[in-house]
C-alpha positions in Angstrom: 0.0 0.0 0.0 2.9 2.4 0.7 4.1 2.0 -3.0 0.5 2.8 -4.1 0.4 5.9 -2.0 3.7 7.1 -3.3 2.1 7.5 -6.8 -0.7 9.6 -5.4 -1.1 13.2 -4.3 -1.0 13.6 -0.5 -3.7 16.0 0.7 -3.3 17.0 4.3 -6.1 18.8 6.2 -4.8 22.3 6.9 -6.9 23.1 10.0 -7.0 21.5 13.4 -10.5 20.9 14.9 -12.1 24.1 16.1 -14.2 23.3 19.1 -15.2 25.9 21.6 -15.4 24.8 25.3 -19.2 25.3 25.4 -19.9 23.5 22.1 -22.9 21.3 21.9 -23.0 20.8 18.2 -20.2 19.7 15.9 -20.1 20.3 12.1 -18.4 17.3 10.5 -17.3 17.2 6.9 -14.4 15.6 5.0 -11.6 18.2 4.3 -11.2 21.5 2.4 -10.0 21.7 -1.2 -6.3 21.1 -1.7 -5.5 24.7 -2.4 -6.2 25.4 1.3 -3.4 23.0 2.2 -1.0 24.6 -0.2 -1.9 28.1 0.7 -2.9 29.0 -2.9 -6.2 30.6 -2.1 -8.5 32.2 -4.6 -9.7 35.8 -4.2 -12.7 35.6 -2.0 -11.7 32.4 -0.2 -11.6 32.6 3.6 -8.6 30.9 5.2 -10.8 28.8 7.5 -12.9 25.7 7.5 -15.5 25.8 4.7 -13.9 28.9 3.4 -14.0 28.1 -0.3 -15.6 30.9 -2.3 -17.5 28.1 -4.1 -18.9 26.6 -0.9 -22.3 27.4 0.6 -22.1 26.5 4.3 -21.3 30.1 5.4 -23.8 31.5 3.0 -26.5 29.3 4.5 -25.5 30.1 8.1 -25.4 33.8 7.1 -29.1 33.5 6.1 -30.1 31.5 9.1 -28.5 33.8 11.7 -28.5 37.1 9.7 -24.8 37.1 10.6 -23.4 39.6 8.1 -20.3 37.6 7.4 -17.5 39.0 5.2 -16.8 36.8 2.2 -13.2 37.8 1.5 -9.6 36.7 2.1 -9.0 38.7 5.3 -8.2 38.1 8.9 -11.4 39.9 9.9 -13.5 37.3 8.0 -11.7 34.5 9.9 -12.2 36.2 13.3 -15.9 36.7 12.4 -16.4 33.0 11.9 -14.5 32.0 15.0 -16.5 34.4 17.2 -19.7 33.3 15.7 -19.0 29.6 16.4 -18.0 30.4 20.0 -21.2 32.4 20.5 -23.4 29.7 19.1 -21.7 26.7 20.8 -20.8 25.1 17.5 -17.5 23.4 16.7 -16.0 22.1 13.4 -14.1 18.8 13.1 -13.8 17.1 9.7 -13.3 13.4 9.5 -10.3 13.2 7.2 -6.8 14.1 8.5 -5.1 13.1 5.3 -6.2 11.9 1.9 -4.4 10.4 -1.1 -5.7 11.3 -4.5 -4.9 10.4 -8.2 -5.8 14.0 -9.1 -5.3 17.0 -6.9 -8.9 18.1 -6.8 -11.6 18.5 -4.2 -13.9 15.6 -5.0 -14.7 13.2 -2.2 -15.1 10.3 -4.6 -11.5 10.9 -5.8 -10.0 9.9 -2.4 -8.2 6.6 -2.8 -6.7 6.2 0.6 -7.3 8.1 3.8 -6.3 8.6 7.4 -9.3 9.5 9.7 -9.3 11.7 12.7 -10.2 10.0 16.0 -13.6 11.7 16.3 -14.7 9.4 19.1 -11.6 10.3 21.1 -12.4 14.0 20.5 -16.0 13.6 21.6 -14.8 12.0 24.8 -12.8 15.2 25.5 -15.8 17.4 24.8 -18.7 16.0 26.9 -21.1 18.8 26.1 -21.4 17.9 22.4 -24.7 16.1 21.8 -25.2 16.6 18.0 -23.0 15.9 14.9 -24.0 17.8 11.8 -22.7 15.9 8.8 -22.3 18.1 5.8 -23.2 15.2 3.5 -24.5 11.7 3.7 -23.5 8.1 3.6 -22.5 8.0 -0.1 -18.9 6.8 -0.6 -16.3 9.1 1.0 -19.0 11.3 2.5 -18.9 12.4 6.2 -21.4 9.8 7.4 -19.6 7.2 5.4 -16.3 8.0 7.0 -17.8 8.2 10.5 -19.2 4.7 10.1 -15.8 3.5 9.0 -14.4 5.2 12.1 -16.9 3.5 14.4 -15.8 0.1 13.1 -12.2 1.0 13.9 -12.7 2.1 17.5 -15.0 -0.6 18.7 -18.6 -1.8 19.0 -20.6 1.4 18.6 -23.8 1.1 16.7 -25.9 3.9 15.1 -29.6 3.6 15.6 -31.7 5.1 12.7 -34.4 7.6 13.8 -35.3 9.0 10.3 -34.5 7.5 6.9 -35.7 10.4 4.9 -33.5 13.4 4.1 -32.0 14.6 6.3 -31.1 11.1 7.7 -31.0 11.1 11.5 -29.3 8.5 13.8 -28.2 8.3 17.3 -25.5 6.4 19.2 -24.4 5.8 22.7 -21.0 6.8 23.9 -20.2 5.9 27.5 -23.8 6.4 28.6 -24.2 9.6 26.6 -26.6 9.8 23.6 -25.3 11.7 20.6 -27.5 12.4 17.6 -26.3 12.6 14.0 -27.9 14.6 11.2 -26.8 14.0 7.6 -27.6 17.3 5.9 -27.6 17.8 2.2 -24.1 18.8 1.2 -23.5 22.6 1.0 -21.8 22.3 -2.4 -22.7 23.0 -6.0 -22.1 19.4 -6.8 -25.1 18.4 -4.6 -27.5 20.8 -6.4 -28.6 18.1 -8.8 -29.7 15.9 -5.9 -31.5 18.9 -4.4 -33.3 19.5 -7.7 -34.6 15.9 -7.8 -36.2 16.1 -4.3 -40.0 16.2 -4.2 -40.1 19.0 -1.5 -37.7 21.2 -3.5 -39.8 20.7 -6.7 -43.0 21.6 -4.8 -41.5 24.7 -3.3 -40.0 25.7 -6.6 -43.3 25.3 -8.3 -44.9 27.5 -5.7 -42.2 30.1 -6.0 -40.1 30.1 -9.2 -37.4 32.3 -7.5 -36.9 29.6 -4.8 -33.2 28.4 -5.0 -31.2 25.4 -3.8 -29.7 27.7 -1.2 -33.1 28.6 0.1 -33.9 24.8 0.3 -30.8 24.2 2.4 -31.6 27.1 4.7 -35.0 25.5 5.4 -33.4 22.1 6.0 -30.4 23.3 8.1 -32.2 25.9 10.3 -33.9 23.7 12.9 -30.7 21.7 13.5 -28.5 24.8 13.9 -30.9 26.8 16.1 -32.3 23.8 18.1 -35.9 23.8 17.1 -36.0 20.3 15.5 -38.2 18.9 18.3 
């Protein structure tokens, strides 16, 4: 396997987990595009988790919380996001520490080998976290997919399904503590085709032709980020 890896591009996650002490929710993705690891950012990128100018997570959160984020390559934009996460009790910890790719692009499906972060170990160090917000589902090399791989690595932890419709919801027990997982529709342009095929999106689009895939995600994400899902 070492020889196989030697022929691939090594893509190291550029950011450590960002988890405020009071965090109760944890955003869990895969890893940022390779340019964030090499420092070759595009104008408009933010040098922070989910900072790609092409990504939609911070756009969605901006709408949900009316946060007035800056979308620019500046220290102020980074500080804004850090302070926002602290104030809302939200952390970020992607699943993949390092990926090996045939092509140096951002696609999850292009990952051939990987090294995962010890998310269960991290959760044990942050006992207030009760919800994992996966920015994608259980398709190959998605956040839920990698988390299930991780659970098999660390021991006999089972996920119990609570909702099979989108967003998929599960829960698991960690040392007597119940943690819920929500598999949100990925906040990327690549997932727009999947959004466009959803019955609810089609219905809302028919009712309002100006309704967008961003609007759809805002509706889906909002209850899980502001805590009104019950």
